[in-house]
C-alpha positions in Angstrom: -75.3 17.8 5.4 -75.0 17.2 0.9 -72.1 15.0 1.6 -74.0 12.6 4.1 -75.8 9.6 2.4 -79.5 8.8 2.5 -79.5 6.0 4.7 -82.6 5.2 4.7 -84.0 3.8 1.3 -87.6 5.7 -0.2 -89.7 2.9 -1.6 -93.4 3.3 -3.1 -95.0 0.4 -2.7 -97.8 1.1 -4.9 -95.4 2.4 -7.4 -93.4 -0.8 -7.0 -95.9 -3.6 -7.4 -97.1 -1.2 -10.2 -94.4 -1.6 -12.0 -93.0 -4.4 -14.6 -90.0 -5.4 -12.7 -92.3 -6.3 -10.2 -93.7 -9.7 -12.6 -90.3 -11.4 -12.6 -89.6 -14.9 -10.9 -88.9 -14.6 -7.5 -85.3 -14.9 -7.3 -85.2 -12.7 -10.2 -87.0 -10.1 -8.5 -84.9 -10.3 -5.1 -81.6 -9.7 -7.1 -83.2 -6.9 -8.9 -84.0 -5.3 -5.1 -80.4 -6.1 -3.9 -79.2 -4.4 -7.0 -81.3 -0.9 -6.0 -80.8 -0.9 -2.6 -76.8 -1.2 -3.4 -76.7 0.9 -5.9 -78.6 3.8 -3.6 -76.0 3.0 -1.1 -73.6 5.0 -3.3 -75.3 7.0 -4.4 -78.3 5.8 -6.9 -75.0 4.1 -8.7 -74.0 0.3 -9.1 -70.2 0.1 -10.2 -69.9 -0.9 -14.0 -68.1 -4.8 -13.1 -70.3 -7.8 -12.8 -68.3 -9.5 -10.8 -68.3 -7.0 -7.8 -71.8 -6.3 -8.0 -72.2 -10.1 -7.4 -69.5 -9.8 -4.5 -72.7 -6.8 -2.9 -75.2 -8.4 -3.4 -74.2 -11.8 -2.0 -75.1 -13.3 -6.2 -73.2 -16.6 -7.0 -72.4 -16.8 -10.5 -75.2 -19.2 -11.2 -77.2 -16.8 -10.2 -76.0 -13.8 -11.5 -76.1 -16.0 -15.0 -79.6 -17.2 -14.8 -81.1 -13.5 -13.7 -78.6 -10.7 -15.5 -80.3 -11.0 -18.7 -83.8 -10.7 -17.4 -82.4 -7.2 -15.3 -80.3 -5.3 -17.9 -82.8 -3.8 -19.4 -83.5 -2.3 -16.1 -80.0 -0.6 -16.0 -78.2 1.3 -18.4 -74.2 2.2 -18.9 -73.2 5.6 -17.4 -69.3 6.1 -17.7 -67.9 3.4 -15.1 -71.7 2.7 -13.6 -75.0 1.3 -13.9 -78.2 3.6 -13.3 -82.0 2.6 -12.6 -83.4 5.9 -14.7 -86.6 5.5 -12.0 -84.1 5.1 -8.8 -82.4 8.1 -10.1 -85.6 10.6 -9.8 -86.7 8.9 -6.9 -83.5 10.1 -5.5 -82.8 13.3 -6.5 -86.5 13.8 -4.5 -85.0 12.7 -1.4 -82.1 15.0 -2.1 -84.1 17.8 -2.5 -86.8 17.6 0.2 -83.8 16.6 2.9 -82.0 19.9 2.0 -85.5 21.6 1.8 -86.4 20.2 5.6 -82.1 21.4 6.8 -83.7 25.0 5.2 -86.1 25.2 7.5 -84.8 24.2 10.6 -81.9 26.7 9.6 -84.2 29.4 9.1 -86.1 28.6 12.1 -83.7 28.3 14.3 -82.4 31.9 12.7 -86.2 33.3 13.6 -86.0 31.9 17.1 -82.7 33.6 17.5 -83.9 36.8 16.3 -87.3 36.7 18.2 -85.6 36.4 21.5 -82.9 38.7 21.1 -85.8 41.7 19.8 -87.5 40.6 23.5 -84.7 41.0 25.5 -84.1 44.3 23.6 -87.5 45.2 24.5 -87.9 44.1 27.8 -83.8 46.6 28.2 -85.6 50.2 26.4 -88.8 49.1 28.9 -87.2 49.5 32.0 -84.9 52.9 31.1 -87.5 55.9 30.3 -87.1 57.8 27.5 -87.5 61.2 28.7 -86.6 61.9 33.1 -89.5 61.9 35.2 -90.9 65.8 35.9 -92.6 64.4 39.1 -91.1 60.9 40.9 -93.5 58.5 41.9 -93.9 58.5 45.6 -93.1 54.7 47.1 -94.8 52.5 46.8 -94.4 52.5 42.4 -98.3 52.8 41.1 -99.1 49.9 38.9 -98.3 49.9 35.4 -101.6 51.5 34.1 -101.2 54.8 35.8 -100.4 57.4 33.7 -97.3 59.6 34.4 -96.7 62.7 33.5 -93.8 64.3 31.6 -93.0 67.4 31.2 -96.9 68.9 29.5 -97.7 65.7 28.2 -99.5 62.7 30.0 -98.5 59.4 29.0 -99.0 55.4 30.0 -95.5 54.0 30.5 -95.1 51.5 27.7 -97.1 47.8 27.5 -94.7 44.9 27.1 -96.2 42.4 24.5 -94.2 38.7 25.3 -93.2 37.7 21.4 -94.4 34.3 20.4 -91.2 32.3 18.9 -92.2 29.9 16.0 -93.3 26.6 16.7 -92.0 25.6 12.8 -89.5 24.0 14.1 -91.5 21.8 16.7 -94.2 21.3 13.4 -91.1 19.6 11.4 -90.1 17.0 14.2 -93.4 15.9 14.4 -93.7 15.4 10.7 -90.8 13.7 10.6 -91.8 11.2 13.2 -94.9 10.4 11.1 -92.5 9.8 8.2 -90.3 7.7 9.5 -92.7 5.5 11.4 -94.7 5.3 8.0 -91.4 4.3 6.5 -91.3 1.1 8.9 -94.8 0.1 8.7 -94.3 0.6 5.0 -91.1 -2.0 4.9 -93.0 -4.6 8.0 -96.6 -4.6 5.2 -93.9 -5.5 2.4 -92.1 -8.7 4.8 -96.0 -9.6 5.3 -97.3 -10.1 1.9 -93.8 -11.4 0.9 -93.9 -14.1 3.3 -93.6 -17.9 2.7 -96.8 -18.3 4.7 -99.2 -15.2 3.4 -102.0 -17.3 1.5 -105.4 -17.4 2.2 -108.1 -20.7 2.4 -107.1 -21.0 -1.7 -103.5 -20.8 -1.3 -103.5 -17.1 -2.9 -101.4 -14.6 -0.9 -103.0 -11.2 0.8 -102.0 -8.3 -1.0 -100.2 -5.2 1.0 -103.5 -3.5 1.2 -105.3 -6.2 2.8 -102.7 -6.7 5.2 -103.1 -2.9 5.9 -106.0 -2.8 6.7 -105.6 -5.5 9.4 -102.8 -3.9 11.1 -104.4 0.1 11.2 -107.3 -1.9 12.7 -108.0 -1.2 16.4 -110.7 -0.9 19.5 -110.5 2.3 21.1 -111.0 2.8 24.2 -114.5 2.7 24.8 -114.7 -0.6 23.1 -116.0 0.6 19.8 -114.1 -0.7 16.9 -112.2 1.4 14.4 -112.2 -0.4 10.5 -108.6 -0.3 8.8 -107.2 2.1 6.3 -106.0 0.9 2.9 -103.5 2.7 2.6 -101.1 4.0 5.6 -99.4 6.6 4.1 -103.4 8.5 4.9 -102.1 7.9 8.7 -101.0 10.6 10.6 -101.0 9.9 14.4 -98.0 8.5 15.8 -99.6 6.0 18.4 -101.4 4.7 15.7 -98.8 4.4 13.0 -96.9 3.0 16.0 -99.5 0.6 17.4 -100.2 -0.9 13.5 -96.5 -1.8 14.0 -96.7 -4.0 16.9 -99.7 -5.4 15.2 -97.5 -6.3 11.9 -95.0 -7.4 14.2 -97.3 -9.7 16.1 -98.2 -11.2 13.1 -95.1 -12.3 11.4 -94.1 -14.1 14.6 -97.0 -16.0 14.0 -97.0 -16.6 10.1 -93.0 -17.3 11.1 -94.8 -20.0 13.2 -97.4 -21.0 10.3 -99.8 -20.0 12.9 -102.2 -17.7 10.5 -106.0 -17.8 12.4 -108.5 -19.2 10.3 -110.8 -16.3 11.4 -108.5 -13.7 10.3 -107.6 -15.0 6.3 -109.1 -12.6 3.9 -109.8 -9.5 5.2 
């Protein structure tokens, strides 16, 4: 697990939109995001080689010459690498979260195996009485609730109590699926916000919270309209997240055809 790459880049949209890098010109900002993505694939590190970075990001020498002077302050040299301190912190948090999830899964599997072993041992112990019966019960055998005489004391047969298996594994799978869908929705919201056709009547781009309200609003089966939320990370329903992702795809198709309906603008 420790040697595996993190294939999904963790991006906090609100943190990104509130950073100074978000105010960079579009060309420079785009190169910066490409550099962060390439660094993430390499353990939050880039080679300290400008030509190698240009090849990795698909950047021309002319584009690099225009953008790098503005980007240099966001990176620092660390041996043979260039690193971004914010990304280093986020990457470390992500690795730690993955390790914690892995450890919870391992402990859950161990608890499940132990519980099953204990249940099997309990059933086997109940099948063999500890003391031979002085008087064998007549046939048919009495109900388990009937007491049996053993020597001079009267005892009841041990009751079988089913062992509850831990539900941690199932809960973890649901939580991970919710997080995965939240990441997918967050990426699509960023695409909507960055789309060149994203604009209202005044020519201003709709911000991420406005798009979030659009795609998370829905109608219930009884016809009641439910308002959208400004922060998609508060949604914990898999069904609602999937529906919101479908709505985001629908809007992306509309924007691709420059067909943003008037009645929907300014939400």
